[in-house]
C-alpha positions as CSV (number, residue, x, y, z in Angstrom):
1,M,0.0,0.0,0.0
2,M,1.3,3.4,-0.9
3,K,1.6,5.8,2.0
4,K,2.1,9.6,1.7
5,V,4.3,11.2,4.4
6,A,4.7,14.8,5.4
7,S,7.3,16.6,3.3
8,P,8.1,20.3,3.8
9,F,10.3,20.3,0.6
10,D,9.4,20.3,-3.1
11,I,11.8,19.4,-5.8
12,A,11.0,22.8,-7.3
13,D,13.2,24.3,-4.5
14,L,16.2,23.1,-6.5
15,T,15.8,26.2,-8.6
16,E,17.4,28.2,-5.7
17,P,21.0,27.2,-5.5
18,K,22.9,27.4,-2.3
19,Y,26.1,25.8,-3.4
20,A,28.2,27.0,-6.3
21,S,29.7,23.5,-7.1
22,L,29.5,19.9,-6.1
23,E,32.9,20.2,-4.5
24,E,31.7,23.0,-2.2
25,L,28.6,20.9,-1.2
26,L,30.6,17.7,-0.6
27,D,33.2,19.7,1.5
28,E,30.5,21.1,3.7
29,M,28.9,17.6,4.1
30,K,32.1,16.0,5.0
31,H,32.5,18.4,7.9
32,M,29.0,18.1,9.3
33,R,29.0,18.3,13.1
34,D,25.4,19.1,14.1
35,D,23.4,16.6,12.1
36,P,21.2,14.2,14.0
37,L,23.7,11.3,13.6
38,A,26.8,13.3,14.3
39,N,27.2,11.7,17.7
40,A,26.6,8.1,16.5
41,G,30.3,7.5,15.9
42,T,29.7,6.7,12.2
43,N,31.3,8.2,9.1
44,V,29.8,10.6,6.5
45,V,29.2,8.5,3.4
46,I,28.1,10.6,0.4
47,S,28.8,9.2,-3.1
48,R,30.6,7.2,-5.7
49,G,30.6,7.2,-9.5
50,N,30.8,9.9,-12.2
51,P,29.5,13.4,-11.3
52,Q,28.9,14.0,-15.0
53,A,26.7,10.9,-15.3
54,R,23.1,11.4,-16.6
55,L,21.8,8.6,-14.3
56,L,21.6,9.3,-10.6
57,I,20.8,6.5,-8.0
58,I,19.7,7.5,-4.5
59,G,20.0,4.8,-1.8
60,E,18.9,4.7,1.8
61,A,21.7,5.0,4.4
62,P,25.1,3.5,4.7
63,G,25.5,0.0,6.1
64,S,28.5,-1.4,8.0
65,E,30.6,-1.9,4.9
66,E,29.8,1.5,3.5
67,N,30.6,3.1,6.9
68,I,34.1,1.5,6.8
69,K,34.9,2.2,3.1
70,G,33.3,5.6,2.9
71,K,31.3,5.0,-0.2
72,P,27.7,3.9,-0.8
73,F,26.7,0.5,-2.1
74,V,30.0,-1.3,-1.7
75,G,28.7,-4.3,0.2
76,S,26.8,-7.3,-1.1
77,A,23.8,-5.2,-2.0
78,G,26.1,-2.8,-3.9
79,K,27.7,-5.7,-5.8
80,L,24.3,-6.8,-6.9
81,L,23.3,-3.3,-7.9
82,D,26.4,-3.1,-10.1
83,K,25.5,-6.4,-11.8
84,I,22.0,-5.2,-12.4
85,L,23.3,-2.0,-14.0
86,Q,25.8,-3.9,-16.1
87,S,23.0,-6.2,-17.3
88,A,21.4,-3.2,-18.9
89,G,24.6,-1.9,-20.4
90,F,25.5,0.7,-17.7
91,D,29.0,1.1,-16.4
92,P,28.5,1.6,-12.6
93,E,31.5,4.0,-12.4
94,A,31.2,5.9,-15.8
95,D,27.5,6.0,-16.4
96,V,26.1,6.4,-12.9
97,F,26.4,8.7,-9.9
98,I,25.3,7.1,-6.6
99,T,24.4,8.8,-3.4
100,N,22.3,8.3,-0.2
101,S,19.2,9.7,1.4
102,V,20.8,9.7,4.9
103,F,24.6,10.2,5.0
104,R,25.6,8.4,8.2
105,M,24.8,4.9,9.3
106,P,22.1,4.9,12.0
107,P,23.4,2.9,14.9
108,G,21.8,-0.5,15.5
109,E,19.3,-1.6,18.1
110,A,18.6,-5.0,19.7
111,G,21.9,-6.5,18.5
112,K,21.7,-5.2,14.9
113,A,24.6,-3.3,13.3
114,F,22.3,-0.6,12.0
115,R,18.7,0.4,11.8
116,K,16.3,2.1,9.4
117,P,16.6,5.9,9.4
118,T,13.9,7.9,11.2
119,T,11.6,10.4,9.5
120,A,13.4,13.2,11.4
121,E,16.8,12.0,10.0
122,I,15.4,11.7,6.5
123,E,14.0,15.2,6.6
124,Y,17.2,16.7,8.0
125,Y,19.4,15.4,5.2
126,R,16.8,16.0,2.4
127,P,18.1,19.5,1.5
128,Y,21.5,17.9,0.8
129,V,19.9,15.2,-1.4
130,F,18.1,18.0,-3.4
131,A,21.3,20.0,-3.7
132,I,23.1,16.9,-5.1
133,I,20.2,16.4,-7.6
134,R,20.5,20.1,-8.7
135,L,24.3,20.0,-9.0
136,I,24.5,16.6,-10.8
137,D,21.5,17.6,-13.0
138,P,20.8,14.0,-14.2
139,L,18.2,13.0,-16.8
140,I,17.1,10.0,-14.7
141,I,16.9,9.4,-11.0
142,L,16.4,5.9,-9.5
143,L,15.1,5.7,-5.9
144,T,16.1,2.5,-4.2
145,G,13.7,1.5,-1.5
146,N,11.2,3.3,0.7
147,V,13.7,5.7,2.4
148,A,14.8,7.2,-0.9
149,C,11.1,7.5,-2.0
150,Q,10.2,9.2,1.3
151,S,13.2,11.6,0.9
152,V,12.5,12.7,-2.7
153,L,8.8,12.0,-3.4
154,G,7.3,12.2,0.1
155,K,5.8,8.8,-0.4
156,T,6.4,5.2,0.7
157,G,5.1,1.9,-0.5
158,I,7.8,0.6,-2.8
159,T,5.8,-2.4,-4.0
160,T,3.2,0.0,-5.4
161,L,5.6,2.7,-6.6
162,R,8.3,0.6,-8.2
163,G,8.7,0.6,-12.0
164,K,6.5,3.8,-12.5
165,W,7.9,7.0,-13.9
166,T,7.3,10.4,-12.3
167,H,8.3,13.4,-14.3
168,L,9.3,16.4,-12.1
169,Q,11.1,19.5,-13.2
170,D,12.7,17.8,-16.2
171,Y,13.8,14.8,-14.1
172,W,12.5,11.3,-14.9
173,I,12.2,9.5,-11.5
174,M,11.6,5.8,-10.9
175,P,11.5,4.0,-7.6
176,I,13.0,0.5,-7.7
177,F,13.6,-2.2,-5.1
178,H,16.6,-1.9,-2.9
179,P,19.1,-4.5,-3.8
180,S,19.1,-5.8,-0.2
181,Y,15.5,-6.7,-0.7
182,L,16.4,-8.8,-3.7
183,L,19.1,-10.6,-1.6
184,R,16.4,-11.5,0.9
185,N,14.1,-12.7,-1.9
186,P,16.4,-14.7,-4.3
187,S,13.7,-16.4,-6.4
188,R,14.0,-15.5,-10.1
189,G,10.6,-16.9,-11.1
190,P,7.9,-14.9,-13.0
191,G,6.6,-12.0,-10.9
192,S,9.4,-12.3,-8.3
193,P,11.2,-9.2,-7.1
194,K,14.3,-10.1,-9.2
195,A,12.1,-10.5,-12.3
196,Q,10.4,-7.2,-11.6
197,M,13.8,-5.5,-11.1
198,Q,14.9,-6.8,-14.5
199,D,11.7,-5.4,-16.1
200,D,12.4,-2.0,-14.4
201,I,16.0,-1.8,-15.4
202,R,15.0,-2.5,-19.0
203,K,12.5,0.4,-18.8
204,V,15.3,2.6,-17.5
205,R,17.6,1.6,-20.4
206,K,14.9,2.4,-22.9
207,K,14.2,5.8,-21.3
208,Y,17.9,6.6,-21.1
209,A,18.4,5.8,-24.8
210,E,15.4,8.0,-25.7
211,L,16.7,10.9,-23.7
212,I,20.3,10.9,-24.8
213,G,19.7,9.6,-28.3
214,K,21.6,6.3,-28.2
């Protein structure tokens, strides 16, 4: 079921730049000291890939491996994401820029290494997400999972939202399953999450070709 969540931001706010360059933005983010996870003892994890890419992928929050290596999607879910991109003819380093919705790993509870970000955390980091979108200026944005959907679209309900295009301010936006969900659901049968992901990435490849002319 799709659920709308409160969102004080609109993607149209991207028309009012605060940062002159991506480098300026990243430098400020790397030195954040008053964000809600600043005292969690975890590292700031922002991005990997090509800043000139026309395809932007927005994830959720860093996990343990990402916290150690300082880049998003470098664990098992990231390796699967790379394979999915490659299956559609995308080079994960040259054709894609990858970032997060929340830029520190939320500390775990009840013996878990990390937890899902809270709404307050998502809302705090949202202006940084929007600034990244404006500065990268992609043609296509993929939102992996509910946290990314909540951050950018103000909606959750990934099973309903996935595979559907939203066209906002010249950006083509599609929610997709988070790769970690696919790891938990390994079936490849018809209608399975992995089969749906393959359908979605083919749609992305088709739209990408339409937009860039190849």
